C-alpha positions, -999 to +999 in steps of 0.1 A: +425-080-246+433-103-275+469-090-275+473-105-240+463-141-250+492-164-250+511-143-224+517-147-188+488-121-179+464-132-154+435-131-180+454-150-206+463-178-181+427-180-170+412-183-204+430-215-213+402-238-209+369-244-228+350-237-196+365-205-190+361-192-225+325-203-224+320-184-192+336-153-207+314-155-238+283-158-217+291-129-195+305-104-220+288-112-255+253-099-261+227-121-274+209-114-306+187-081-302+205-073-270+221-040-266+260-040-257+259-008-236+243-026-208+270-054-206+302-053-188+334-046-208+356-075-214+387-052-213+380-050-175+394-086-172+429-070-182+429-048-149+458-062-129+446-045-096+412-060-099+424-093-113+460-099-101+460-137-107+442-163-130+422-174-097+407-139-094+397-140-131+381-175-127+363-165-096+349-135-113+337-155-143+320-181-121+302-154-101+291-135-132+279-165-150+243-171-136+234-133-137+246-132-173+227-165-183+196-153-168+197-116-176+164-102-193+164-108-230+145-083-251+128-110-273+126-140-251+116-134-216+125-158-190+104-168-161+135-171-139+152-140-126+191-142-119+183-141-082+158-168-084+182-189-105+211-184-080+186-193-050+176-226-068+212-235-076+221-232-039 
């Protein structure tokens, strides 16, 4: 994916703001002690069929943010589930 940054690829055009970079980091990076096998692969953002334009990438990152931010952590349990957090934000 890094090779696409700075190009006209949809993922590159979407990841040009601090907000989008923050969302991508939250969705795709493991937290300390977290296994990476359970996380989605950031290379998926390079799929031109699934993400044909920057808007599709941005929509995906916004939709994936709350579930990623509230996913269960192996060391620090959260009293909020992703679903409960989404319900509260609505």
